[in-house]
N, C-alpha and C positions, 0 to 999 in steps of 0.2 A: 443593495445587500446588509444582512444585518449587521448593527456594530455590536451586541451582545456574541459572546464566546461560547460557541459550540464546542461545549467538552465535558465529560463527567468527571469530577475530582477523583472517583473512587478507581477508575478505570488511569488513571495519570499516575496517581498513587500505586498502583499496580506493576505498572511497567518500571516505575522509577526505583521500585525496590532491587527490582532486579537489571537496575541499569549496567553494574558491573560487569555482567555477564554476558552481553551484547556480544562479543566478538568470540567467548569461548564457543568453541563450534561440538564439542560435548556436553554444552549448556543445555538450558528449556530452549534457548534459541537455537539450536542444531535443526530444527525443520527448515527454519529461513533460510540457513546457510545452504542446505541441499537444494531448496527449491528456486534459489537465486538465479542457477545458470539458466533455467529454464524460462524463468520471468524475463532475463534478460534477452535471451533468443528470442523469446515470443516479440518480445516490444522492438528490435532491433529489425526483425524479419517486415515490420510495418513502418517502422519511422527509423532509418539508419540515425543513429544518436552524434555521428562525430560533427564538431562545429555547430551543436544544437545547443539554443537555452532550453534548458530542463529545471524544472521544480518537482523534488518530490515530498508530498503531501503525507504528513504523519511517518516519516523518517526513520524516528528512533533513533538506533546506535549504528545508523547509516550503510548497513550492508547494500541496498539496493543502490542508493546514492552512490556510494563508492565506486561500486561497479560501473555504473555509468558515467562516470569521470576516466574510469580508466578508457571507456571505449573512445573518448575524445570529446563526450558533452561540457559544458558549462554547467556545472550542476550546482544549484540551491536547496539544500534539504532542510524544511521547516517541521517543527513539532512544538509541544507545549509541554514534554515531559523534559525540564530542564537537566535532569542528571543523566538522560540517554544522549540530548546534544551534546554535554561535556564528554560523553566518551566516543561521540561521534567526532568530535573538534581534535580529540588526542588522538585516536585512530590515524585521523586524515593527516597529521603532523608524524607521528612514527611511522606509519608508510609512504609518508611523501607524494602524496595523492594529490595533483595539481588540480587546477579549474574546479575545486568544490568550496561551497561557504555554506554556512549553518545558522540558521536563526530562530531565535523564540516566538513564534509568532503564528495565528490560526490562518487557515486558507483563507477565511473571510474578510480579515483585515490584509493579507497579502492583496486579495483579490482589488480590494478599494485604494491599493495601494499602487499596484503595477497592472493594471487591466492591458490586456491584449499585449503582455511582454514576455510570453513564452513560446518556445516551437511545440515543445512536449511537455504534458502534465501527466506524473503517475501519482496512484492513489490506491497505494496497494495493502491488504489486510489492514484497512483503516475503518472503512465504513461502520462495520458491525461493532464499533465500540464510541461512535457518538451517538447524544440524543436526537440529532436532527441529520440524518445522511445528505438528504435530498438539498439542503445548505450547503453541504461541501461540493456536492456536484453541481450546482450554481456557480459556486468559488470556482472550481476547477474550470468548468467553461466561460468565464468571466476573464481567467487569467491567461490562457491560450488563444493565441493568434487565429484569424481566419485561415481556414485550410490546417491548422494544425490539430495534433493527436493528443488525445487523453484517455490512459488506462487506467482500469481499475481493477482490482480481483477481491474477491469476499465470499461468501459462504451461503449455500442456498439455506432457506427455510422449509424445512419438513421432516417427516419422522427418519427417512435415510440420514440425512446432514445431521441428526440427533445423534442416532445411533453411532454415527461414523467420526463425526467432527467433536462431539462432546464427550459422550461414554467412551468411544471407543480410544481419543485421542489423548484424553485427560484424567481418564480413571481406570483403563486398563493397559493401554501403552503407556502411558506416562509420558508421551511425547510432549506433552503442554502441562503447566501448571494447572491445577485445579480450580476454575472459577475464570478461567480464561477468556472463554466465551457465553454469552446469556442466549438462550434461545430467542427469547423474543425481540432481541436485537438483530437476529439473521436475517438476509435479506434476499428475496427470490427474484431470480433474475428479470422477470417481467416487470417488478417494481423498478428495478434498478435501469432497465431499459425504459422504464417511464419518466424518472428524473432527467436521464440523459436528454430524452425527447423533448420534454418541456423547457430545457437549460440551452436546446439550440445546437446539441450534438449529435450528429448522425450514427448510426450502428455501423460496425465495421465486421465486426468475427468476434465470436464467442467462444472460447475452450474451456473444456473443463481441467482439474486436473485429482489425478489420483495418486493413491498410495497403495503398496504391495509392502504389509507389515511383515511378511518372511523374508524377503529379500532387500526389506526398507530401500526400494526403491520408487522414485516417484516419477510421473511421465503425465506429458499433456495430451488430451483425449477429446471426444466430441462430446462425451459423459458430463453436463454440466450440475448434477443432482446433488452434490457436494460441493466442492473445492470450485469455483468458476473464475474466468477472466474476462474481461469484455474491455474491445478497442472501439475507439469512437473517434469523432473527427468534426470538429466544428465547421457548420454550414455558414 
C-alpha cells in the first residue's frame, strides 16, 4: 500500500470552501441529499447494515455516514477535507447520532492501520476526485473482511456523461457548482471493474442512476451510461 497521500489539493479546497453548506438541503449538496435514500436502500438490499462495522471513504459532511449509522451500523467516516469533517462531527452531535466517528485520514493510510477490519466499505462520489482511483480501490479491498462488501459510485466517461453530468448538471441546471467534475477524471465501468478484480473484489451488481430535470426525480435503473453504482464482495 502506498504511503504517499493520494489527493488533489485543489479538490480538497473546492469542497472545503462549501463545507458549511453540507447539511443545507437547498444548497449545492441538494443532489446528494436527494440520492442518499436510493444509495442507502441499494446498499441495504445487498448488505444489511445493522451491527456491521462500516467505513465510509470520502465521507464529506457525513450525509451517507449518518444515514448508515441510523440503520444500526457502527460507522467510521474518513476524509481529508478538515472543514467538511468538522461539519460532520457537529451534525452528529446536534442530531444525537450514535455509533459514528469521523477521522481525517486517507483510505490508504487507514488500510495500513486496520486491514481486514470492516464488514462494509462505501466509497461514493469520490473516485472521480483523486489522482489515482485504483489506489483507493486497493485500499478498500484491504480494509474489508473476506466475504465483506465494498460499494462504489461514480460517473462514466463518454459524450453522454459529459453532456449530462458536466454541461447539464453544472452549467445548465446549476445542480452542482461549476468545475465540480473534470471530464478526464471520470471513470468507465469497465475501468472500475478492472481495478476491483485486480484488488480481489468480485463484481456483484451494477446499477445506473438517472435524473429527470422536469420532475426533479432520481431513480435507479440498468442504464450505467452516466452515473452508476457498483457492488463488490471480497473473495
